A tleap script that builds the chain and sets N, CA, C and O, in Angstrom:
source leaprc.protein.ff14SB
mol = sequence {
  NMET ILE LYS PHE HIE ILE GLN ARG SER PRO
  PHE VAL VAL PRO THR THR ASP GLY LYS LEU
  ILE GLU GLU HIE PHE GLY ASN ALA THR ASP
  ASN SER GLU ILE SER VAL ALA HIE MET VAL
  ALA PRO ALA LYS TRP SER GLU PRO PHE GLN
  THR PRO GLU PHE GLU GLU TYR THR TYR ILE
  ILE LYS GLY ARG LYS GLN PHE ILE ILE GLU
  ASN GLN LYS ILE ILE LEU GLU ALA GLY GLU
  SER ILE LYS ILE GLU LYS ASN THR ARG VAL
  GLN TYR SER ASN PRO PHE ASP GLU PRO CYS
  GLU TYR ILE ALA ILE CYS LYS PRO ALA PHE
  HIE ILE ASP LEU VAL HIE ARG GLU CGLU
}
set mol.1.N position { -192.479 60.117 -81.081 }
set mol.1.CA position { -191.729 59.723 -82.255 }
set mol.1.C position { -190.358 59.188 -81.827 }
set mol.1.O position { -189.645 59.836 -81.060 }
set mol.2.N position { -189.999 58.010 -82.325 }
set mol.2.CA position { -188.707 57.394 -82.001 }
set mol.2.C position { -187.621 58.080 -82.815 }
set mol.2.O position { -187.775 58.278 -84.021 }
set mol.3.N position { -186.528 58.441 -82.162 }
set mol.3.CA position { -185.444 59.196 -82.787 }
set mol.3.C position { -184.222 58.342 -83.131 }
set mol.3.O position { -183.177 58.879 -83.498 }
set mol.4.N position { -184.347 57.005 -83.015 }
set mol.4.CA position { -183.207 56.148 -83.339 }
set mol.4.C position { -183.713 54.787 -83.783 }
set mol.4.O position { -184.871 54.432 -83.561 }
set mol.5.N position { -182.831 54.039 -84.409 }
set mol.5.CA position { -183.142 52.674 -84.849 }
set mol.5.C position { -181.904 51.812 -84.621 }
set mol.5.O position { -180.846 52.074 -85.193 }
set mol.6.N position { -182.036 50.802 -83.798 }
set mol.6.CA position { -180.954 49.853 -83.558 }
set mol.6.C position { -181.134 48.688 -84.521 }
set mol.6.O position { -182.213 48.101 -84.597 }
set mol.7.N position { -180.078 48.354 -85.256 }
set mol.7.CA position { -180.152 47.244 -86.214 }
set mol.7.C position { -179.535 46.003 -85.586 }
set mol.7.O position { -178.326 45.939 -85.364 }
set mol.8.N position { -180.376 45.028 -85.304 }
set mol.8.CA position { -179.897 43.771 -84.719 }
set mol.8.C position { -179.984 42.614 -85.696 }
set mol.8.O position { -179.473 41.526 -85.430 }
set mol.9.N position { -180.633 42.852 -86.828 }
set mol.9.CA position { -180.822 41.794 -87.825 }
set mol.9.C position { -180.481 42.315 -89.210 }
set mol.9.O position { -181.381 42.523 -90.024 }
set mol.10.N position { -179.195 42.534 -89.500 }
set mol.10.CA position { -178.849 43.026 -90.829 }
set mol.10.C position { -179.258 42.029 -91.906 }
set mol.10.O position { -179.355 40.827 -91.656 }
set mol.11.N position { -179.493 42.545 -93.099 }
set mol.11.CA position { -179.825 41.707 -94.242 }
set mol.11.C position { -178.529 41.100 -94.778 }
set mol.11.O position { -177.597 41.828 -95.119 }
set mol.12.N position { -178.468 39.773 -94.851 }
set mol.12.CA position { -177.300 39.092 -95.411 }
set mol.12.C position { -177.548 38.923 -96.903 }
set mol.12.O position { -178.435 38.179 -97.321 }
set mol.13.N position { -176.753 39.622 -97.691 }
set mol.13.CA position { -176.919 39.601 -99.143 }
set mol.13.C position { -176.412 38.261 -99.672 }
set mol.13.O position { -175.283 37.867 -99.380 }
set mol.14.N position { -177.246 37.555 -100.454 }
set mol.14.CA position { -176.780 36.283 -101.018 }
set mol.14.C position { -175.661 36.532 -102.042 }
set mol.14.O position { -175.792 37.390 -102.915 }
set mol.15.N position { -174.577 35.784 -101.928 }
set mol.15.CA position { -173.468 35.899 -102.868 }
set mol.15.C position { -173.048 34.519 -103.359 }
set mol.15.O position { -173.384 33.507 -102.743 }
set mol.16.N position { -172.326 34.482 -104.450 }
set mol.16.CA position { -171.825 33.213 -104.984 }
set mol.16.C position { -170.298 33.167 -104.977 }
set mol.16.O position { -169.705 32.199 -105.452 }
set mol.17.N position { -169.662 34.207 -104.441 }
set mol.17.CA position { -168.200 34.300 -104.480 }
set mol.17.C position { -167.542 34.177 -103.110 }
set mol.17.O position { -166.346 34.437 -102.975 }
set mol.18.N position { -168.310 33.782 -102.090 }
set mol.18.CA position { -167.754 33.600 -100.756 }
set mol.18.C position { -167.668 34.860 -99.915 }
set mol.18.O position { -167.254 34.797 -98.757 }
set mol.19.N position { -168.050 36.006 -100.470 }
set mol.19.CA position { -167.989 37.275 -99.740 }
set mol.19.C position { -169.205 37.394 -98.822 }
set mol.19.O position { -170.333 37.115 -99.230 }
set mol.20.N position { -168.962 37.810 -97.580 }
set mol.20.CA position { -170.043 38.072 -96.627 }
set mol.20.C position { -170.417 39.548 -96.716 }
set mol.20.O position { -169.561 40.424 -96.596 }
set mol.21.N position { -171.698 39.810 -96.927 }
set mol.21.CA position { -172.207 41.183 -96.950 }
set mol.21.C position { -173.405 41.240 -96.009 }
set mol.21.O position { -174.432 40.606 -96.249 }
set mol.22.N position { -173.254 42.014 -94.930 }
set mol.22.CA position { -174.342 42.220 -93.978 }
set mol.22.C position { -174.742 43.690 -94.052 }
set mol.22.O position { -174.043 44.559 -93.531 }
set mol.23.N position { -175.864 43.959 -94.700 }
set mol.23.CA position { -176.321 45.342 -94.811 }
set mol.23.C position { -177.094 45.719 -93.556 }
set mol.23.O position { -178.134 45.134 -93.254 }
set mol.24.N position { -176.577 46.699 -92.831 }
set mol.24.CA position { -177.224 47.171 -91.611 }
set mol.24.C position { -178.271 48.237 -91.919 }
set mol.24.O position { -179.347 48.257 -91.321 }
set mol.25.N position { -177.948 49.109 -92.842 }
set mol.25.CA position { -178.889 50.137 -93.291 }
set mol.25.C position { -178.731 50.269 -94.792 }
set mol.25.O position { -177.622 50.165 -95.316 }
set mol.26.N position { -179.838 50.499 -95.487 }
set mol.26.CA position { -179.787 50.651 -96.935 }
set mol.26.C position { -181.066 50.178 -97.589 }
set mol.26.O position { -182.088 50.012 -96.923 }
set mol.27.N position { -181.012 49.963 -98.881 }
set mol.27.CA position { -182.195 49.598 -99.649 }
set mol.27.C position { -182.800 48.260 -99.245 }
set mol.27.O position { -184.015 48.084 -99.334 }
set mol.28.N position { -181.976 47.315 -98.804 }
set mol.28.CA position { -182.492 45.993 -98.445 }
set mol.28.C position { -183.084 45.953 -97.039 }
set mol.28.O position { -183.801 45.011 -96.702 }
set mol.29.N position { -182.795 46.958 -96.215 }
set mol.29.CA position { -183.241 46.904 -94.825 }
set mol.29.C position { -184.299 47.947 -94.482 }
set mol.29.O position { -185.368 47.606 -93.974 }
set mol.30.N position { -184.007 49.209 -94.756 }
set mol.30.CA position { -184.944 50.249 -94.316 }
set mol.30.C position { -185.060 51.434 -95.273 }
set mol.30.O position { -185.571 52.490 -94.901 }
set mol.31.N position { -184.584 51.257 -96.507 }
set mol.31.CA position { -184.636 52.316 -97.517 }
set mol.31.C position { -183.956 53.602 -97.069 }
set mol.31.O position { -184.428 54.698 -97.372 }
set mol.32.N position { -182.851 53.471 -96.350 }
set mol.32.CA position { -182.074 54.635 -95.938 }
set mol.32.C position { -181.508 55.346 -97.163 }
set mol.32.O position { -181.413 54.769 -98.246 }
set mol.33.N position { -181.139 56.594 -96.974 }
set mol.33.CA position { -180.509 57.360 -98.048 }
set mol.33.C position { -179.073 56.920 -98.284 }
set mol.33.O position { -178.521 57.147 -99.361 }
set mol.34.N position { -178.462 56.288 -97.278 }
set mol.34.CA position { -177.124 55.722 -97.423 }
set mol.34.C position { -177.212 54.237 -97.096 }
set mol.34.O position { -178.205 53.771 -96.538 }
set mol.35.N position { -176.173 53.506 -97.444 }
set mol.35.CA position { -176.091 52.117 -96.996 }
set mol.35.C position { -174.845 51.943 -96.152 }
set mol.35.O position { -173.802 52.540 -96.418 }
set mol.36.N position { -174.976 51.111 -95.124 }
set mol.36.CA position { -173.878 50.781 -94.227 }
set mol.36.C position { -173.819 49.262 -94.167 }
set mol.36.O position { -174.790 48.609 -93.783 }
set mol.37.N position { -172.668 48.700 -94.552 }
set mol.37.CA position { -172.548 47.248 -94.595 }
set mol.37.C position { -171.237 46.792 -93.969 }
set mol.37.O position { -170.193 47.426 -94.124 }
set mol.38.N position { -171.323 45.674 -93.260 }
set mol.38.CA position { -170.148 44.974 -92.735 }
set mol.38.C position { -169.837 43.885 -93.752 }
set mol.38.O position { -170.725 43.129 -94.145 }
set mol.39.N position { -168.575 43.801 -94.180 }
set mol.39.CA position { -168.208 42.843 -95.220 }
set mol.39.C position { -166.949 42.082 -94.835 }
set mol.39.O position { -166.084 42.587 -94.120 }
set mol.40.N position { -166.876 40.857 -95.330 }
set mol.40.CA position { -165.662 40.061 -95.227 }
set mol.40.C position { -165.401 39.476 -96.615 }
set mol.40.O position { -166.179 38.664 -97.116 }
set mol.41.N position { -164.292 39.904 -97.226 }
set mol.41.CA position { -163.878 39.385 -98.528 }
set mol.41.C position { -162.889 38.251 -98.287 }
set mol.41.O position { -161.871 38.450 -97.624 }
set mol.42.N position { -163.177 37.058 -98.819 }
set mol.42.CA position { -162.257 35.943 -98.594 }
set mol.42.C position { -160.930 36.159 -99.322 }
set mol.42.O position { -160.827 36.992 -100.223 }
set mol.43.N position { -159.940 35.408 -98.921 }
set mol.43.CA position { -158.647 35.449 -99.604 }
set mol.43.C position { -158.842 35.125 -101.081 }
set mol.43.O position { -159.653 34.272 -101.443 }
set mol.44.N position { -158.083 35.821 -101.928 }
set mol.44.CA position { -158.074 35.616 -103.380 }
set mol.44.C position { -159.379 36.025 -104.061 }
set mol.44.O position { -159.647 35.590 -105.181 }
set mol.45.N position { -160.185 36.842 -103.412 }
set mol.45.CA position { -161.472 37.307 -103.951 }
set mol.45.C position { -161.266 38.520 -104.847 }
set mol.45.O position { -160.369 39.329 -104.611 }
set mol.46.N position { -162.100 38.644 -105.875 }
set mol.46.CA position { -162.119 39.867 -106.683 }
set mol.46.C position { -163.468 39.973 -107.377 }
set mol.46.O position { -164.202 38.992 -107.496 }
set mol.47.N position { -163.779 41.173 -107.828 }
set mol.47.CA position { -164.987 41.380 -108.618 }
set mol.47.C position { -164.616 42.229 -109.828 }
set mol.47.O position { -163.540 42.826 -109.860 }
set mol.48.N position { -165.494 42.287 -110.819 }
set mol.48.CA position { -165.171 43.042 -112.035 }
set mol.48.C position { -165.060 44.542 -111.775 }
set mol.48.O position { -165.528 45.052 -110.757 }
set mol.49.N position { -164.433 45.230 -112.716 }
set mol.49.CA position { -164.422 46.689 -112.664 }
set mol.49.C position { -165.847 47.193 -112.696 }
set mol.49.O position { -166.734 46.541 -113.247 }
set mol.50.N position { -166.067 48.358 -112.104 }
set mol.50.CA position { -167.392 48.979 -112.069 }
set mol.50.C position { -167.227 50.497 -112.041 }
set mol.50.O position { -166.158 51.014 -111.717 }
set mol.51.N position { -168.298 51.194 -112.386 }
set mol.51.CA position { -168.308 52.661 -112.331 }
set mol.51.C position { -169.604 53.074 -111.641 }
set mol.51.O position { -170.567 53.447 -112.312 }
set mol.52.N position { -169.641 53.013 -110.302 }
set mol.52.CA position { -170.873 53.248 -109.552 }
set mol.52.C position { -171.343 54.706 -109.576 }
set mol.52.O position { -170.548 55.640 -109.687 }
set mol.53.N position { -172.645 54.859 -109.468 }
set mol.53.CA position { -173.270 56.183 -109.378 }
set mol.53.C position { -173.437 56.601 -107.918 }
set mol.53.O position { -174.391 57.304 -107.585 }
set mol.54.N position { -172.523 56.179 -107.047 }
set mol.54.CA position { -172.564 56.555 -105.640 }
set mol.54.C position { -171.149 56.697 -105.120 }
set mol.54.O position { -170.219 56.082 -105.642 }
set mol.55.N position { -170.991 57.518 -104.079 }
set mol.55.CA position { -169.721 57.600 -103.366 }
set mol.55.C position { -169.607 56.346 -102.514 }
set mol.55.O position { -170.608 55.850 -101.997 }
set mol.56.N position { -168.398 55.834 -102.367 }
set mol.56.CA position { -168.217 54.695 -101.470 }
set mol.56.C position { -167.055 54.969 -100.529 }
set mol.56.O position { -165.953 55.317 -100.952 }
set mol.57.N position { -167.332 54.802 -99.246 }
set mol.57.CA position { -166.348 54.959 -98.181 }
set mol.57.C position { -166.045 53.553 -97.667 }
set mol.57.O position { -166.963 52.761 -97.455 }
set mol.58.N position { -164.774 53.242 -97.466 }
set mol.58.CA position { -164.387 51.929 -96.962 }
set mol.58.C position { -163.425 52.108 -95.793 }
set mol.58.O position { -162.467 52.876 -95.875 }
set mol.59.N position { -163.690 51.393 -94.710 }
set mol.59.CA position { -162.807 51.376 -93.540 }
set mol.59.C position { -162.380 49.928 -93.301 }
set mol.59.O position { -163.223 49.052 -93.105 }
set mol.60.N position { -161.080 49.682 -93.317 }
set mol.60.CA position { -160.553 48.326 -93.151 }
set mol.60.C position { -160.408 48.007 -91.659 }
set mol.60.O position { -159.745 48.734 -90.919 }
set mol.61.N position { -161.036 46.912 -91.234 }
set mol.61.CA position { -160.968 46.462 -89.847 }
set mol.61.C position { -159.823 45.473 -89.662 }
set mol.61.O position { -159.021 45.611 -88.738 }
set mol.62.N position { -159.748 44.468 -90.545 }
set mol.62.CA position { -158.702 43.437 -90.477 }
set mol.62.C position { -158.262 43.087 -91.893 }
set mol.62.O position { -159.060 43.138 -92.829 }
set mol.63.N position { -157.007 42.738 -92.040 }
set mol.63.CA position { -156.497 42.307 -93.330 }
set mol.63.C position { -156.153 43.480 -94.232 }
set mol.63.O position { -155.911 44.595 -93.769 }
set mol.64.N position { -156.138 43.201 -95.531 }
set mol.64.CA position { -155.815 44.206 -96.547 }
set mol.64.C position { -156.806 44.086 -97.700 }
set mol.64.O position { -157.377 43.022 -97.939 }
set mol.65.N position { -156.998 45.195 -98.410 }
set mol.65.CA position { -157.884 45.206 -99.571 }
set mol.65.C position { -157.208 46.014 -100.665 }
set mol.65.O position { -156.597 47.051 -100.409 }
set mol.66.N position { -157.330 45.521 -101.886 }
set mol.66.CA position { -156.734 46.210 -103.031 }
set mol.66.C position { -157.821 46.923 -103.830 }
set mol.66.O position { -158.911 46.392 -104.044 }
set mol.67.N position { -157.499 48.123 -104.258 }
set mol.67.CA position { -158.369 48.931 -105.099 }
set mol.67.C position { -157.580 49.294 -106.356 }
set mol.67.O position { -156.423 49.703 -106.256 }
set mol.68.N position { -158.173 49.154 -107.515 }
set mol.68.CA position { -157.596 49.725 -108.724 }
set mol.68.C position { -158.558 50.826 -109.132 }
set mol.68.O position { -159.688 50.562 -109.545 }
set mol.69.N position { -158.095 52.066 -109.011 }
set mol.69.CA position { -158.929 53.246 -109.240 }
set mol.69.C position { -158.348 54.009 -110.419 }
set mol.69.O position { -157.245 54.551 -110.348 }
set mol.70.N position { -159.121 54.040 -111.516 }
set mol.70.CA position { -158.635 54.736 -112.714 }
set mol.70.C position { -157.197 54.311 -113.029 }
set mol.70.O position { -156.340 55.157 -113.283 }
set mol.71.N position { -156.936 53.000 -113.010 }
set mol.71.CA position { -155.643 52.380 -113.346 }
set mol.71.C position { -154.542 52.587 -112.299 }
set mol.71.O position { -153.380 52.284 -112.570 }
set mol.72.N position { -154.881 53.090 -111.127 }
set mol.72.CA position { -153.897 53.242 -110.042 }
set mol.72.C position { -154.192 52.200 -108.963 }
set mol.72.O position { -155.310 52.132 -108.451 }
set mol.73.N position { -153.186 51.386 -108.616 }
set mol.73.CA position { -153.352 50.354 -107.597 }
set mol.73.C position { -153.086 50.934 -106.217 }
set mol.73.O position { -152.060 51.572 -105.982 }
set mol.74.N position { -154.035 50.700 -105.304 }
set mol.74.CA position { -153.922 51.171 -103.925 }
set mol.74.C position { -154.220 49.993 -103.008 }
set mol.74.O position { -155.175 49.253 -103.242 }
set mol.75.N position { -153.421 49.814 -101.979 }
set mol.75.CA position { -153.650 48.753 -100.999 }
set mol.75.C position { -153.831 49.405 -99.641 }
set mol.75.O position { -152.972 50.152 -99.173 }
set mol.76.N position { -154.976 49.107 -99.011 }
set mol.76.CA position { -155.244 49.610 -97.668 }
set mol.76.C position { -155.093 48.485 -96.659 }
set mol.76.O position { -155.358 47.320 -96.958 }
set mol.77.N position { -154.661 48.854 -95.455 }
set mol.77.CA position { -154.500 47.911 -94.359 }
set mol.77.C position { -155.413 48.300 -93.211 }
set mol.77.O position { -156.027 49.367 -93.234 }
set mol.78.N position { -155.503 47.439 -92.211 }
set mol.78.CA position { -156.355 47.682 -91.039 }
set mol.78.C position { -156.092 49.072 -90.468 }
set mol.78.O position { -154.942 49.480 -90.303 }
set mol.79.N position { -157.164 49.785 -90.171 }
set mol.79.CA position { -157.073 51.127 -89.606 }
set mol.79.C position { -157.069 52.229 -90.649 }
set mol.79.O position { -157.119 53.407 -90.297 }
set mol.80.N position { -157.009 51.871 -91.934 }
set mol.80.CA position { -157.012 52.874 -92.999 }
set mol.80.C position { -158.381 52.924 -93.672 }
set mol.80.O position { -159.153 51.967 -93.623 }
set mol.81.N position { -158.660 54.065 -94.301 }
set mol.81.CA position { -159.942 54.232 -94.972 }
set mol.81.C position { -159.756 55.011 -96.264 }
set mol.81.O position { -158.716 55.628 -96.492 }
set mol.82.N position { -160.790 54.971 -97.110 }
set mol.82.CA position { -160.749 55.643 -98.400 }
set mol.82.C position { -162.150 56.092 -98.779 }
set mol.82.O position { -163.136 55.447 -98.422 }
set mol.83.N position { -162.233 57.194 -99.500 }
set mol.83.CA position { -163.484 57.657 -100.102 }
set mol.83.C position { -163.263 57.667 -101.605 }
set mol.83.O position { -162.306 58.265 -102.097 }
set mol.84.N position { -164.154 57.001 -102.332 }
set mol.84.CA position { -164.083 56.969 -103.791 }
set mol.84.C position { -165.291 57.717 -104.334 }
set mol.84.O position { -166.432 57.377 -104.021 }
set mol.85.N position { -165.043 58.725 -105.139 }
set mol.85.CA position { -166.109 59.557 -105.692 }
set mol.85.C position { -166.996 58.757 -106.647 }
set mol.85.O position { -166.541 57.790 -107.258 }
set mol.86.N position { -168.256 59.160 -106.772 }
set mol.86.CA position { -169.165 58.500 -107.709 }
set mol.86.C position { -168.657 58.691 -109.132 }
set mol.86.O position { -167.906 59.622 -109.423 }
set mol.87.N position { -169.082 57.789 -110.009 }
set mol.87.CA position { -168.705 57.797 -111.424 }
set mol.87.C position { -167.198 57.626 -111.632 }
set mol.87.O position { -166.634 58.138 -112.599 }
set mol.88.N position { -166.553 56.898 -110.711 }
set mol.88.CA position { -165.135 56.578 -110.815 }
set mol.88.C position { -165.000 55.091 -111.122 }
set mol.88.O position { -165.609 54.259 -110.449 }
set mol.89.N position { -164.208 54.755 -112.133 }
set mol.89.CA position { -163.989 53.340 -112.481 }
set mol.89.C position { -163.074 52.715 -111.432 }
set mol.89.O position { -161.986 53.222 -111.157 }
set mol.90.N position { -163.534 51.601 -110.848 }
set mol.90.CA position { -162.812 50.969 -109.740 }
set mol.90.C position { -162.995 49.452 -109.783 }
set mol.90.O position { -164.025 48.941 -110.223 }
set mol.91.N position { -161.968 48.755 -109.313 }
set mol.91.CA position { -162.073 47.320 -109.086 }
set mol.91.C position { -161.657 47.047 -107.645 }
set mol.91.O position { -160.629 47.535 -107.175 }
set mol.92.N position { -162.475 46.259 -106.954 }
set mol.92.CA position { -162.201 45.867 -105.573 }
set mol.92.C position { -161.720 44.421 -105.575 }
set mol.92.O position { -162.270 43.583 -106.291 }
set mol.93.N position { -160.685 44.121 -104.769 }
set mol.93.CA position { -160.222 42.736 -104.682 }
set mol.93.C position { -159.447 42.510 -103.388 }
set mol.93.O position { -159.021 43.444 -102.709 }
set mol.94.N position { -159.287 41.238 -103.085 }
set mol.94.CA position { -158.441 40.801 -101.969 }
set mol.94.C position { -157.533 39.701 -102.510 }
set mol.94.O position { -157.834 38.519 -102.346 }
set mol.95.N position { -156.415 40.078 -103.159 }
set mol.95.CA position { -155.522 39.073 -103.736 }
set mol.95.C position { -154.603 38.413 -102.699 }
set mol.95.O position { -153.717 37.635 -103.053 }
set mol.96.N position { -154.819 38.725 -101.443 }
set mol.96.CA position { -153.927 38.276 -100.374 }
set mol.96.C position { -154.375 36.930 -99.807 }
set mol.96.O position { -155.428 36.410 -100.177 }
set mol.97.N position { -153.567 36.374 -98.907 }
set mol.97.CA position { -153.809 35.030 -98.373 }
set mol.97.C position { -154.713 34.997 -97.146 }
set mol.97.O position { -155.017 33.919 -96.636 }
set mol.98.N position { -155.147 36.162 -96.665 }
set mol.98.CA position { -156.023 36.199 -95.496 }
set mol.98.C position { -157.287 37.000 -95.837 }
set mol.98.O position { -157.246 37.865 -96.712 }
set mol.99.N position { -158.401 36.725 -95.161 }
set mol.99.CA position { -159.625 37.491 -95.408 }
set mol.99.C position { -159.445 38.968 -95.056 }
set mol.99.O position { -158.553 39.332 -94.289 }
set mol.100.N position { -160.292 39.794 -95.620 }
set mol.100.CA position { -160.303 41.225 -95.311 }
set mol.100.C position { -161.684 41.584 -94.774 }
set mol.100.O position { -162.698 41.367 -95.437 }
set mol.101.N position { -161.707 42.135 -93.566 }
set mol.101.CA position { -162.961 42.567 -92.948 }
set mol.101.C position { -163.012 44.087 -93.003 }
set mol.101.O position { -162.035 44.762 -92.680 }
set mol.102.N position { -164.162 44.623 -93.416 }
set mol.102.CA position { -164.271 46.073 -93.563 }
set mol.102.C position { -165.717 46.539 -93.471 }
set mol.102.O position { -166.654 45.742 -93.522 }
set mol.103.N position { -165.870 47.841 -93.335 }
set mol.103.CA position { -167.166 48.505 -93.358 }
set mol.103.C position { -167.222 49.334 -94.633 }
set mol.103.O position { -166.270 50.042 -94.961 }
set mol.104.N position { -168.337 49.245 -95.351 }
set mol.104.CA position { -168.546 50.051 -96.558 }
set mol.104.C position { -169.792 50.908 -96.369 }
set mol.104.O position { -170.822 50.439 -95.886 }
set mol.105.N position { -169.674 52.161 -96.756 }
set mol.105.CA position { -170.798 53.102 -96.702 }
set mol.105.C position { -170.963 53.691 -98.095 }
set mol.105.O position { -170.004 54.197 -98.678 }
set mol.106.N position { -172.165 53.627 -98.621 }
set mol.106.CA position { -172.447 54.161 -99.952 }
set mol.106.C position { -173.474 55.282 -99.845 }
set mol.106.O position { -174.448 55.194 -99.097 }
set mol.107.N position { -173.221 56.351 -100.625 }
set mol.107.CA position { -174.129 57.497 -100.642 }
set mol.107.C position { -174.319 57.948 -102.077 }
set mol.107.O position { -173.343 58.375 -102.693 }
set mol.108.N position { -175.522 57.880 -102.652 }
set mol.108.CA position { -176.730 57.302 -102.065 }
set mol.108.C position { -176.572 55.800 -101.830 }
set mol.108.O position { -175.568 55.201 -102.215 }
set mol.109.N position { -177.562 55.213 -101.204 }
set mol.109.CA position { -177.496 53.805 -100.819 }
set mol.109.C position { -177.221 52.905 -102.018 }
set mol.109.O position { -177.659 53.173 -103.137 }
set mol.110.N position { -176.483 51.829 -101.754 }
set mol.110.CA position { -176.159 50.842 -102.781 }
set mol.110.C position { -177.436 50.309 -103.414 }
set mol.110.O position { -178.407 49.996 -102.725 }
set mol.111.N position { -177.416 50.215 -104.722 }
set mol.111.CA position { -178.463 49.530 -105.481 }
set mol.111.C position { -177.783 48.936 -106.699 }
set mol.111.O position { -176.993 49.612 -107.359 }
set mol.112.N position { -178.076 47.691 -107.003 }
set mol.112.CA position { -177.397 46.994 -108.098 }
set mol.112.C position { -177.504 47.751 -109.420 }
set mol.112.O position { -176.593 47.676 -110.244 }
set mol.113.N position { -178.597 48.477 -109.636 }
set mol.113.CA position { -178.765 49.233 -110.882 }
set mol.113.C position { -177.824 50.433 -110.979 }
set mol.113.O position { -177.674 51.015 -112.054 }
set mol.114.N position { -177.189 50.808 -109.864 }
set mol.114.CA position { -176.284 51.960 -109.851 }
set mol.114.C position { -174.809 51.571 -109.927 }
set mol.114.O position { -173.941 52.444 -109.949 }
set mol.115.N position { -174.513 50.261 -109.967 }
set mol.115.CA position { -173.128 49.795 -109.879 }
set mol.115.C position { -172.406 49.858 -111.232 }
set mol.115.O position { -171.272 50.330 -111.311 }
set mol.116.N position { -173.054 49.390 -112.272 }
set mol.116.CA position { -172.493 49.350 -113.638 }
set mol.116.C position { -171.213 48.530 -113.702 }
set mol.116.O position { -170.152 49.022 -114.084 }
set mol.117.N position { -171.346 47.245 -113.311 }
set mol.117.CA position { -170.201 46.325 -113.393 }
set mol.117.C position { -169.926 45.979 -114.849 }
set mol.117.O position { -170.842 45.839 -115.660 }
set mol.118.N position { -168.645 45.846 -115.156 }
set mol.118.CA position { -168.236 45.451 -116.501 }
set mol.118.C position { -168.278 43.933 -116.616 }
set mol.118.O position { -168.078 43.219 -115.634 }
set mol.119.N position { -168.533 43.460 -117.797 }
set mol.119.CA position { -168.587 42.012 -118.043 }
set mol.119.C position { -167.215 41.437 -118.276 }
set mol.119.O position { -167.079 40.234 -118.498 }
savepdb mol mol.pdb
quit
């Protein structure tokens, strides 16, 4: 029995907003219980508020990322990380002039039906 899995071909999630999402583990790749994704949010990027049914951990590799969590604005820089509890209203954005590269981990694994984005 093999005790490990090396991911050399992450699933690139199709997007229309210029954001790169490479899922290494998760529902799109191997039905893992968690999802692990490498992301690059372009400058001036944002998405609607959402209230996900999963915990989300974010580690910033390069640039900065803005979070509005329950009406509190937080800005993380390279080398910083955050854990956001499930069922928390949050908006993710990169209002800055440079891209933001980061790793996101969701538990349970990301699934669009669990995000609950606002219109």
